[in-house]
C-alpha positions as CSV (number, residue, x, y, z in Angstrom):
1,M,0.1,0.0,0.0
2,T,2.9,2.4,0.8
3,R,4.0,2.0,-3.0
4,G,0.5,2.8,-4.3
5,H,-0.8,-1.0,-4.9
6,Y,-4.1,-0.8,-3.0
7,D,-5.7,-4.2,-4.6
8,V,-3.8,-6.7,-2.4
9,A,-5.0,-10.0,-1.9
10,I,-5.8,-10.2,2.0
11,P,-7.1,-13.4,3.8
12,T,-10.3,-12.3,5.6
13,D,-11.4,-15.6,7.1
14,G,-11.8,-15.9,10.8
15,D,-13.3,-14.0,13.5
16,D,-10.3,-13.5,15.6
17,E,-8.4,-10.6,16.1
18,T,-6.1,-11.2,13.1
19,G,-9.1,-11.6,10.8
20,R,-10.5,-8.5,12.1
21,L,-7.3,-6.8,11.4
22,W,-7.1,-8.2,7.8
23,R,-10.5,-6.8,7.2
24,A,-9.6,-3.5,8.4
25,L,-6.6,-3.3,6.2
26,E,-8.7,-4.1,3.2
27,R,-11.2,-1.4,3.9
28,L,-8.4,0.9,4.4
29,G,-6.9,-0.1,1.0
30,V,-10.5,0.7,-0.6
31,E,-10.5,4.0,1.0
32,L,-6.7,4.9,-0.1
33,K,-7.6,3.7,-3.5
34,E,-10.6,6.0,-3.7
35,S,-8.7,8.9,-2.0
36,S,-5.8,8.6,-4.6
37,G,-8.2,8.3,-7.6
38,G,-9.9,11.6,-6.1
39,R,-6.6,13.4,-6.1
40,H,-5.6,12.4,-9.7
41,A,-8.9,13.5,-11.0
42,L,-8.8,16.6,-9.1
43,L,-5.3,17.4,-10.2
44,E,-6.8,16.8,-13.9
45,V,-9.5,19.4,-13.3
46,I,-7.1,21.9,-12.0
47,A,-4.9,21.3,-15.1
48,R,-8.1,21.9,-17.3
49,V,-8.9,25.1,-15.5
50,N,-5.3,26.5,-15.8
51,S,-5.2,25.6,-19.5
52,G,-8.0,28.3,-20.1
53,L,-11.0,26.2,-20.7
54,L,-14.2,27.9,-20.2
55,V,-16.4,26.8,-17.2
56,D,-19.0,24.8,-19.4
57,E,-16.1,22.6,-20.5
58,V,-14.4,22.2,-16.8
59,L,-18.0,21.3,-15.6
60,D,-18.4,18.6,-18.4
61,H,-15.0,17.3,-17.5
62,V,-15.8,17.1,-13.8
63,Y,-19.3,15.3,-14.7
64,G,-17.4,12.7,-16.9
65,S,-14.3,12.1,-14.8
66,F,-15.4,12.0,-11.3
67,R,-18.2,9.6,-11.6
68,T,-16.0,6.7,-10.2
69,V,-14.5,9.0,-7.5
70,I,-17.3,10.6,-5.9
71,P,-20.9,9.8,-6.0
72,F,-23.4,11.9,-7.7
73,D,-26.3,11.5,-10.3
74,R,-26.6,15.1,-10.9
75,I,-24.5,18.5,-11.0
76,G,-26.0,21.8,-11.1
77,F,-24.3,25.1,-11.3
78,A,-26.0,28.5,-10.3
79,T,-24.6,31.9,-10.4
80,L,-25.5,35.3,-8.5
81,E,-27.1,37.8,-10.7
82,D,-28.7,41.2,-10.5
83,G,-26.1,42.4,-8.2
84,G,-26.2,39.3,-5.9
85,R,-29.9,39.4,-5.3
86,T,-30.9,36.4,-7.6
87,V,-29.7,32.9,-8.1
88,T,-29.8,31.8,-11.6
89,S,-29.1,28.2,-12.8
90,V,-26.7,28.2,-15.6
91,W,-25.7,24.8,-16.3
92,S,-26.7,21.2,-15.2
93,R,-26.2,17.5,-16.1
94,S,-28.4,14.7,-14.8
95,E,-28.9,11.0,-15.1
96,A,-32.6,11.4,-14.8
97,P,-34.9,10.6,-17.6
98,E,-36.1,14.2,-17.4
99,V,-34.5,17.5,-16.2
100,K,-36.8,19.6,-14.1
101,L,-34.5,22.2,-12.7
102,K,-33.2,23.7,-15.9
103,P,-30.8,26.4,-17.1
104,G,-32.5,29.9,-16.9
105,Q,-34.4,29.5,-13.8
106,S,-33.9,31.9,-10.9
107,A,-34.9,32.5,-7.4
108,P,-34.3,35.4,-5.0
109,L,-31.4,34.9,-2.7
110,A,-32.7,37.0,0.3
111,G,-34.4,34.9,3.1
112,S,-33.4,31.6,1.4
113,S,-31.3,28.9,3.0
114,L,-28.6,29.4,0.2
115,E,-28.2,33.0,1.7
116,K,-27.1,31.7,4.9
117,L,-24.9,29.0,3.2
118,L,-23.0,31.7,1.2
119,G,-22.3,33.6,4.4
120,A,-20.9,30.7,6.2
121,G,-18.9,29.7,3.2
122,H,-19.2,25.7,4.1
123,P,-20.7,23.0,2.1
124,R,-24.4,21.8,3.3
125,I,-25.4,18.2,3.2
126,L,-29.0,17.1,3.1
127,N,-29.3,13.4,3.4
128,D,-33.1,13.1,2.9
129,L,-34.3,15.8,0.2
130,V,-38.0,14.2,0.6
131,A,-37.9,15.0,4.3
132,Y,-36.3,18.4,3.7
133,L,-39.0,19.3,1.2
134,G,-41.7,18.1,3.7
135,Q,-40.3,20.7,6.1
136,H,-39.8,23.4,3.6
137,P,-42.8,23.1,1.1
138,H,-42.2,26.4,-0.5
139,S,-38.6,25.5,-1.9
140,E,-39.3,25.3,-5.5
141,T,-35.9,24.2,-6.5
142,T,-36.0,21.3,-3.8
143,R,-39.3,20.1,-5.4
144,L,-38.0,20.1,-8.9
145,I,-34.8,17.9,-8.3
146,V,-36.9,15.7,-6.0
147,E,-39.2,15.1,-9.0
148,E,-36.0,14.4,-11.1
149,G,-35.6,11.5,-8.4
150,M,-32.7,13.1,-6.4
151,R,-32.8,12.0,-2.6
152,S,-29.7,13.7,-1.2
153,S,-27.5,16.5,-1.9
154,L,-24.3,18.4,-1.1
155,T,-24.2,22.2,-1.9
156,C,-20.9,24.0,-2.2
157,P,-20.7,27.8,-2.2
158,L,-18.5,29.4,-4.9
159,V,-16.3,32.1,-3.8
160,T,-13.1,33.6,-5.0
161,K,-10.9,36.1,-3.4
162,S,-12.4,38.8,-5.3
163,K,-16.1,38.0,-5.0
164,Q,-19.0,35.6,-4.4
165,I,-19.9,33.5,-7.6
166,G,-22.8,31.2,-6.8
167,F,-23.3,27.6,-6.0
168,L,-22.4,23.9,-7.1
169,F,-24.9,21.3,-6.4
170,F,-24.1,17.6,-6.4
171,S,-27.1,15.3,-5.9
172,S,-27.8,11.6,-5.6
173,M,-30.6,9.3,-6.3
174,R,-29.9,7.7,-3.1
175,P,-30.7,9.0,0.3
176,H,-27.7,9.5,2.9
177,T,-25.1,9.5,0.0
178,Y,-23.1,12.2,1.5
179,E,-22.9,11.1,5.1
180,R,-19.3,9.9,4.9
181,V,-17.8,11.7,2.0
182,H,-14.6,13.9,2.4
183,V,-16.0,17.3,2.2
184,E,-12.7,19.0,1.3
185,T,-12.8,17.1,-2.2
186,F,-16.1,18.8,-3.0
187,Q,-14.6,22.2,-1.7
188,Q,-11.6,21.8,-4.0
189,I,-13.8,21.2,-7.0
190,A,-15.9,24.1,-6.0
191,G,-12.8,26.4,-5.9
192,Q,-11.6,25.4,-9.2
193,V,-15.0,25.7,-10.8
194,A,-15.3,29.3,-9.2
195,A,-11.9,30.1,-10.5
196,A,-12.8,28.8,-14.0
197,F,-16.0,30.7,-14.0
198,E,-14.2,34.1,-13.1
199,K,-11.6,33.4,-15.9
200,G,-14.4,32.4,-18.3
201,Q,-16.0,35.7,-17.7
202,L,-12.8,37.8,-18.3
203,V,-12.2,35.7,-21.6
204,Q,-15.7,36.3,-22.8
205,E,-15.4,39.8,-22.1
206,L,-12.1,40.4,-23.9
207,M,-13.7,38.6,-26.9
208,R,-16.6,41.0,-26.9
209,L,-14.4,44.0,-26.7
210,N,-12.2,42.6,-29.4
211,D,-15.1,42.0,-31.5
212,L,-16.3,45.6,-30.9
213,K,-12.9,47.0,-31.8
214,N,-13.0,45.0,-35.2
215,R,-16.3,46.2,-36.0
216,F,-15.5,49.8,-35.2
217,L,-12.3,49.6,-37.3
218,G,-14.1,48.2,-40.1
219,V,-16.9,50.8,-40.2
220,A,-14.5,53.7,-39.6
221,S,-11.9,52.6,-42.1
222,H,-14.6,52.0,-44.7
223,D,-15.9,55.4,-44.2
224,L,-12.7,57.2,-44.3
225,R,-11.5,55.4,-47.4
226,H,-13.8,57.0,-50.0
227,P,-13.3,60.7,-49.1
228,L,-9.5,60.2,-48.9
229,T,-9.6,58.5,-52.3
230,V,-11.6,61.5,-53.8
231,I,-9.1,64.0,-52.0
232,S,-6.2,62.0,-53.6
233,G,-7.9,62.2,-56.9
234,Y,-8.2,66.0,-56.9
235,L,-4.7,66.5,-55.6
236,G,-3.4,64.5,-58.6
237,L,-5.3,66.6,-61.1
238,L,-3.9,69.7,-59.3
239,A,-0.5,68.4,-59.6
240,S,-0.6,67.2,-63.0
241,G,-1.7,70.6,-64.4
242,T,-5.1,69.5,-65.7
243,L,-7.0,72.0,-63.7
244,G,-4.5,74.6,-64.7
245,A,-0.9,75.6,-64.1
246,I,0.3,76.2,-60.5
247,A,3.3,77.8,-59.1
248,P,6.2,75.5,-58.0
249,A,5.7,76.5,-54.4
250,Q,2.2,75.5,-54.7
251,L,3.0,72.2,-56.4
252,E,5.4,71.2,-53.6
253,V,2.6,71.7,-51.0
254,V,0.2,69.9,-53.1
255,S,2.7,66.9,-53.6
256,A,3.3,66.8,-49.8
257,V,-0.4,66.8,-49.2
258,Q,-0.9,64.0,-51.9
259,E,1.8,61.8,-50.1
260,T,0.2,62.3,-46.9
261,A,-3.2,61.3,-48.2
262,R,-1.6,58.2,-49.9
263,S,-0.2,57.3,-46.6
264,M,-3.6,57.5,-44.9
265,V,-5.1,55.4,-47.6
266,L,-2.5,52.8,-47.1
267,L,-3.1,52.7,-43.3
268,I,-6.8,52.4,-43.8
269,E,-6.4,49.5,-46.3
270,D,-4.1,47.7,-43.7
271,L,-6.7,48.4,-40.7
272,L,-9.5,47.0,-43.1
273,D,-7.1,43.9,-43.7
274,V,-6.6,43.5,-39.9
275,S,-10.3,43.8,-39.3
276,A,-11.4,41.4,-41.7
277,I,-8.9,38.8,-40.6
278,E,-9.6,39.0,-36.9
279,S,-13.4,39.0,-37.4
280,G,-13.1,35.9,-39.5
281,E,-14.3,37.4,-42.7
282,L,-11.2,37.0,-44.6
283,R,-12.1,34.4,-47.3
284,L,-9.2,32.5,-49.2
285,E,-9.8,31.8,-52.8
286,R,-7.1,29.0,-53.1
287,R,-6.2,27.6,-56.5
288,E,-3.3,25.7,-58.0
289,V,-0.4,28.2,-58.8
290,D,2.8,27.5,-60.9
291,L,5.4,28.6,-58.2
292,P,8.4,29.8,-60.6
293,A,6.1,31.9,-62.8
294,Y,4.3,33.4,-59.7
295,L,7.7,34.2,-58.0
296,W,9.2,35.8,-61.3
297,A,5.9,37.9,-61.7
298,S,6.2,39.3,-58.3
299,V,9.9,40.2,-58.9
300,V,9.1,42.0,-62.1
301,T,6.4,43.9,-60.6
302,N,8.6,45.1,-57.6
303,R,11.7,45.9,-59.7
304,L,10.7,49.5,-60.2
305,L,10.5,50.2,-56.5
306,A,14.0,48.6,-56.2
307,Q,15.4,50.4,-59.1
308,A,14.2,53.8,-57.6
309,K,16.8,53.3,-54.8
310,A,19.4,51.6,-57.0
311,I,18.9,48.4,-55.5
312,R,18.9,45.0,-57.5
313,L,16.1,42.6,-57.0
314,E,16.6,39.1,-58.3
315,L,15.0,35.8,-58.3
316,D,17.2,32.8,-57.1
317,G,17.6,30.3,-59.9
318,A,16.7,27.0,-57.8
319,V,12.9,27.5,-57.4
320,P,11.3,24.3,-57.4
321,T,9.3,23.4,-60.4
322,R,5.9,22.6,-59.0
323,T,2.5,24.1,-58.3
324,V,1.1,25.0,-54.9
325,Y,-2.3,25.6,-53.7
326,F,-3.1,29.1,-52.1
327,D,-4.9,32.4,-52.6
328,A,-2.7,34.1,-55.2
329,K,-3.9,37.6,-54.3
330,R,-3.4,37.2,-50.7
331,I,0.1,35.6,-51.0
332,D,1.2,38.2,-53.5
333,Q,0.2,40.8,-50.6
334,V,2.4,38.9,-48.2
335,L,5.2,38.7,-50.9
336,S,5.1,42.3,-52.0
337,N,5.1,43.4,-48.4
338,L,8.3,41.3,-47.6
339,I,10.0,42.7,-50.7
340,S,9.1,46.3,-50.0
341,N,10.3,45.9,-46.6
342,A,13.7,44.6,-47.7
343,I,13.9,47.4,-50.3
344,K,12.8,50.1,-47.6
345,F,15.5,49.1,-45.0
346,S,18.4,48.3,-47.6
347,N,21.1,50.7,-48.9
348,P,21.8,51.8,-52.5
349,G,23.8,49.2,-54.4
350,T,22.9,46.2,-52.4
351,T,20.8,43.1,-53.6
352,V,17.4,41.6,-52.6
353,R,17.0,38.0,-53.5
354,V,13.7,36.2,-53.7
355,G,13.4,32.3,-53.8
356,A,11.8,29.3,-52.6
357,R,12.8,25.8,-51.5
358,E,10.6,22.6,-50.9
359,V,11.1,21.0,-47.4
360,D,9.1,17.9,-46.5
361,S,5.3,18.6,-46.9
362,E,5.8,22.4,-47.4
363,V,7.2,25.0,-49.6
364,Q,9.3,28.0,-48.0
365,V,9.5,31.3,-49.8
366,Y,12.1,33.7,-48.5
367,V,13.3,37.2,-49.2
368,V,17.0,37.8,-48.4
369,D,18.4,41.4,-48.2
370,E,21.8,42.9,-47.3
371,G,20.4,45.7,-45.0
372,Q,20.8,46.8,-41.6
373,G,19.7,43.7,-39.8
374,I,17.5,43.7,-36.5
375,P,18.4,43.7,-33.1
376,E,17.8,40.4,-31.4
377,A,16.1,42.0,-28.4
378,E,13.5,43.5,-30.8
379,L,12.6,40.5,-32.7
380,S,9.5,39.8,-30.5
381,V,7.6,42.9,-31.9
382,I,8.0,42.7,-35.5
383,F,5.1,40.6,-36.2
384,T,2.9,42.5,-33.9
385,D,0.3,45.2,-34.6
386,F,2.1,48.6,-34.9
387,G,5.3,46.9,-33.9
388,R,8.4,48.8,-34.6
389,T,12.1,48.5,-34.1
390,S,14.9,50.8,-33.8
391,V,15.9,50.2,-37.4
392,R,14.9,53.2,-39.6
393,P,14.1,53.1,-43.5
394,T,17.1,54.0,-45.5
395,G,15.2,56.5,-47.8
396,D,13.0,57.9,-45.2
397,E,9.8,55.8,-46.5
398,R,6.7,55.7,-44.3
399,S,5.2,52.7,-42.6
400,T,2.1,51.9,-40.9
401,G,3.3,49.3,-38.7
402,L,0.8,46.8,-39.7
403,G,2.4,45.1,-42.7
404,L,4.2,42.2,-41.1
405,A,1.3,41.7,-38.6
406,I,-0.9,41.2,-41.8
407,V,1.8,39.0,-43.3
408,K,1.6,36.6,-40.3
409,R,-2.1,36.6,-40.2
410,I,-2.7,35.7,-43.8
411,V,0.2,32.9,-43.8
412,E,-1.4,31.5,-40.7
413,A,-4.7,31.5,-42.2
414,H,-3.3,29.3,-45.0
415,G,-2.2,26.9,-42.3
416,G,1.5,28.2,-42.7
417,R,4.0,29.9,-40.4
418,V,6.4,33.0,-40.8
419,W,9.8,33.6,-39.4
420,V,13.0,35.7,-39.6
421,D,16.8,35.2,-39.5
422,T,18.6,38.3,-39.1
423,R,22.1,39.7,-38.0
424,V,22.9,43.3,-37.3
425,G,25.0,44.8,-39.9
426,T,24.7,41.9,-42.3
427,G,21.0,41.7,-43.3
428,S,17.8,39.8,-42.7
429,T,15.9,36.8,-44.3
430,F,12.2,36.8,-44.1
431,A,10.6,33.7,-44.8
432,F,7.1,32.0,-44.8
433,A,6.2,28.3,-45.3
434,L,2.9,26.9,-46.9
435,P,1.6,23.5,-47.0
436,V,2.1,21.8,-50.4
437,R,-1.6,20.9,-50.4
């Protein structure tokens, strides 16, 4: 038994002192086995709670895992609502043919036995629910679970360090089920459920706020894009002289405003992309794409940008001759972003190379520059929203700070991954991998 082996064959014959001792050891083995199983199951629940699962999932796990350890035929979970004035059932599972006490049913807390129980902070055991109902005929919740077939119950108040949560109810179809149970086990379960509920509320609130943020960004960006596009168009007409000649000083001002308007449109486009991706509205239109031709087209498209800074943009010759399945428009957005970044942070006279390689079941596309490199301490921010490093563009180009965050989201939406290898003073290699299929 000291080694954790509780199913030991013990001779129990005889009514003498030795026989009674063997039988006592046998009962001890059963109790130790049950206690050990309870601890193991409890540790599993704690692990589930700490892994971030919502309260419903934790309760489902409790119901499925504890049946062999602690006795119950029903578990109910109720929370305090309306500023703590109302107790509302929010979750229940039962072995009864018909569940009578269902989620959504409420009762006032004031003047109830639960109010006293919450104040005491200790579990309550009712070993004969039928007798209790006879003494408290106005208890609607007791009547309902008695009609389900429950005959005894153990109720645990749920309390965290910050607030009172509600109650966890264990019920059994047999009377006197909880006469000899270890109440501490139920208290530990209740404590973990209370923590899970509090964590779940925080997670759900964060999800709600994140959704609100995405909707706000989508609406605001969409409504700003059209007037800015109109402004850019008129500024272009002024700069080109279509509306009449303007003085050089005026042209300089118009050009500066036009560049600012372009930057704002770029930021709005990036915000719309972030909003679409995070809200789940990004739709990928995958198709078979010839990889060498696709990469060559991207290099040709971006060569004018490189030539403007006297930078060579080349395609590595060893591109795998194969087709890959992805959204060509979105991956072009990824590749163009990586190429323009490489050009933006490289000095004139250097080379930017684009290439690809096939590794196992994925294709890895890379963009290599001979630029400034990125300090190791700043790598954690480069794929985050508005993440910026101390490295500055060599041509005073502007950046929204969202490009690499969008790259990461698009690649991961394809089931891929993105990373960077860099060394200060030598350059950087940005790469992303996509599944072959």
